[in-house]
C-alpha positions, 0 to 999 in steps of 0.5 A: 764042481765049477758052477756058475751063478747068474744073478742080477741081484746079489749081496750087499743087495738083500738077495738071500737065495743066490748069496747064500747058495753061492757062499754054501757051495763054495764052503762045500768045496765047490769053485763058484763064479758069480755074474751080477750087476752093480748093487742098486736094489731096491732104491734104484741107486748104486750103492755108496762105495761102488762105481760102474765100470767094466771088468770089476771082480771080487772075491778069490778062487773059491768064490769069485764075483764079476760085476757088470754095468746096468742101468739103475731103476726100480720105480714104477716107470716100464720103460725104465725098468725094461731098461734095467732088466735089458741092460743086465741081459746085455752086459752079463752075456758079453762078460759071461762069454769069457767069465763062464767058460769052463764052468760045468753048470750055470744056475740062474735065478729068476726074476727077471727072465732076461737074467738068463740070457748069459746062461742061454748063450753059454748053453748054446755055444758050449753046451753048458747045462742051465738050472732055472730057479723060478722065484716069480711068475712071468708074465703075470707079475709084470702085466698084473703090476702098474708098470704095463697099460691095459688094452692092446699094449698090455696084450701084447707085452703079455703074449710076447712074455708068455712065448719067451717064458715058454721057450725058456722053460723048455731050454732049461735042463732043470727048473726049480720051483719055490712051491708045488703049485708053482712047479705044476704051473710051470709044467702047464706052461712048457716045462718038462715035468721030469725036469722040475723040482720044488725047493723051498726058499730059506731066510738069511739065517745070519740075521733071522733067528729067535730073539728075546723080547726087548723093551727097546724094540716094543718102544720102537713099534709103539707096543701097547699091551694088546695084540700087535700085527706086524706087516714087514716088507714090500708095499706093492700092488701084490700085497694089498696092504690097504686091506690090512689098514681097512680091517685094523681100522674096524678094530681100533681098540683090539689090535694094533697094526704096525707096517714095516717097509716101503714100496710103490703103494706106501703113499697110498696106503698111508693116505688111506689110513689118514682118510680112515682116521686110524689110531691103531695103525703105525708106520715105521718106514725102512729098517735095516735088516739087522733090526728086524729079528728084534722087531719080530719078537716085539710083535705078536703075529707076523702078517702075510698078504697076496693078491688073489691071482692064480699066478700068485697061488704058488708064491711063498713070500720071503717074509714067511721064511723070516717069520718062521726062522725067528719062531714067530706065528703068522696070519696069511691072507692068501690062497695057495701054497703059503696058506696050505703050508701054514695050515698044515703046520699049524703055525698061524691063521689063514683067511681068504685074500682081498677080503676085509671081513675075513681078515678082521675075523682072524684078527679077532681070533689072534687077539683072543689067543692066550700067551701059551697058545701064541707060544705054541704056534711060535715053537711049531714055526721055528720046527718047520723052518728047521726041517723044511726051509733052512738054508742046508736043506735048500742047498742040499737039494739044489746041490743035488740037481747041479750034480746030476747036471754036471754028470749028465749030458745036456738034453736037446 
């Protein structure tokens, strides 16, 4: 097959799904053309070694990558983020007219929804089938963030985005969701149930594998010989890391909480930890991706948190796949599919989100587990990943969807 992949994010950015899909499809003998932007995520600055200009291509015949200019931004400004999304929509649509000519189907990685512009144009002009891979629910992920003001402006943005998303779901020839609840929500919002399929995400398997515990890694996280819980990833408005800090502050002599990463809420979370006078909360800042598996192995549990929003109940954060790929047990403060998955597979403990006493309770339960109990959780975590979340399993399913699109006619 000749497959187009349209994604605003792509390696060397931490874009595991579009990057892994492109490479795996090419390895399976398909011709893959990737249409993406110049790398600037997550700092909003173009990566060293790249200079924005038109017509930049990488790779070869089997896997080629076309990069288009973008307005780089990833801060809390609604105008700058809109400029970031819309600039890619415009430049990718212009480049896609020629670059995507001849492909048999186009895969679109969403978010942002504006990334679908080039694929929609190709579908309208050439009838090229479109597969939309939904990773995030709009408009909630936009309007519930700090970027969009409340009141009339917020309601206008919500209605505009909701209408656009409904049209996009109906336009797509196939819609892939990352969880059952998300798939059901997409159907409720206009997607044809016969076109919706659920495919669990995978981790970066080049980086995330089971590792032995090392003295160096335990030194890096400040391990003190007691139950250590690690939160690794984005500290944004949808994670509510402040709840974890408050829960840890209530157990100063029982657990240690290690926070790895950054985000728009990092400063306020650090300030909260100082105000509470915590002695068992440590901030490691951002670490290189190739360090993370060792750091995971040094902690006892990985923590996954999501705000209590209906649109997030179908979200399975990428940190879950990374933890399970490393064979690490998890603690989950969330509703929906991520909690159901962890409970049904018995790979960790769960509690309600945004609830400090509830999180305190599972911290206490985690600290009370024996080493053999934690080891059993970790073994089941690795098995769950291999059977249901591996890259091979995910690409098998996406390849099947693309094959059916390439062999069929576009439905109006």
